[in-house]
C-alpha positions as CSV (number, residue, x, y, z in Angstrom):
1,X,22.9,1.5,-9.7
2,X,19.9,0.5,-7.8
3,X,18.2,3.0,-5.5
4,X,16.7,2.2,-2.1
5,X,13.2,2.3,-3.7
6,X,14.3,-0.2,-6.4
7,X,15.5,-2.6,-3.8
8,X,12.2,-2.3,-1.8
9,X,10.3,-3.0,-5.0
10,X,12.4,-6.1,-5.8
11,X,11.9,-7.4,-2.2
12,X,8.1,-6.7,-2.3
13,X,7.8,-8.5,-5.7
14,X,9.7,-11.5,-4.3
15,X,7.5,-11.6,-1.2
16,X,4.3,-11.3,-3.3
17,X,5.3,-14.6,-5.1
18,X,5.8,-16.5,-1.8
19,X,2.9,-18.6,-0.6
20,X,1.6,-17.1,2.7
21,X,0.7,-19.4,5.6
22,X,-3.0,-20.2,6.1
23,X,-3.2,-18.0,9.1
24,X,-1.6,-15.1,7.3
25,X,-4.1,-15.5,4.4
26,X,-7.0,-15.2,6.7
27,X,-5.7,-12.1,8.5
28,X,-6.8,-8.8,7.1
29,X,-5.5,-5.6,8.7
30,X,-8.4,-3.6,10.1
31,X,-8.3,-0.3,12.0
32,X,-10.8,0.9,14.6
33,X,-14.4,0.0,13.8
34,X,-13.4,-2.4,11.0
35,X,-12.0,0.3,8.8
36,X,-9.4,-0.9,6.3
37,X,-5.8,0.0,7.2
38,X,-3.5,0.7,4.2
39,X,0.3,0.4,4.7
40,X,3.0,1.4,2.3
41,X,3.1,-2.2,0.9
42,X,-0.7,-2.1,0.2
43,X,-0.4,1.3,-1.5
44,X,2.5,0.1,-3.7
45,X,0.4,-2.9,-4.8
46,X,-2.4,-0.6,-5.8
47,X,-0.4,2.0,-7.7
48,X,0.3,1.6,-11.4
49,X,3.6,2.6,-12.9
50,X,3.8,6.3,-13.4
51,X,0.4,6.8,-11.7
52,X,0.0,10.2,-10.0
53,X,-3.5,9.5,-8.6
54,X,-4.7,6.9,-6.2
55,X,-8.3,6.1,-5.3
56,X,-8.9,4.5,-1.9
57,X,-11.9,3.6,0.2
58,X,-13.5,6.7,1.9
59,X,-13.2,5.2,5.4
60,X,-9.6,3.8,4.9
61,X,-6.8,4.7,7.4
62,X,-3.4,5.5,5.9
63,X,-0.3,4.8,7.9
64,X,1.9,7.9,8.6
65,X,4.7,6.3,6.5
66,X,2.6,5.9,3.4
67,X,1.2,9.4,3.8
68,X,4.8,10.8,3.8
69,X,5.7,8.5,0.9
70,X,2.8,9.7,-1.2
71,X,3.5,13.3,-0.5
72,X,7.2,13.0,-1.4
73,X,6.2,11.4,-4.8
74,X,3.5,14.0,-5.5
75,X,0.7,11.3,-5.7
76,X,-2.8,12.6,-5.1
77,X,-5.0,10.5,-2.9
78,X,-8.7,10.5,-3.8
79,X,-11.1,9.0,-1.3
80,X,-14.4,7.5,-2.5
81,X,-13.9,3.9,-3.6
82,X,-16.5,1.8,-1.8
């Protein structure tokens, strides 16, 4: 039986294969002062299967959803990637 997370992963994988529109390709999410904003989708793309540690840019902003998601799965966030 598929879990909710399995379904999300399947949908994300399908969307990743789709060709984005030209405007969407040019858009990069940025927070205040040009800091990178990382959503749950961005974090799931960066994680390796079974990974319990994630390195992100020191000045990155994590969404509240992804913060909760990482905490529930016991994944350690290390800031320092430039």
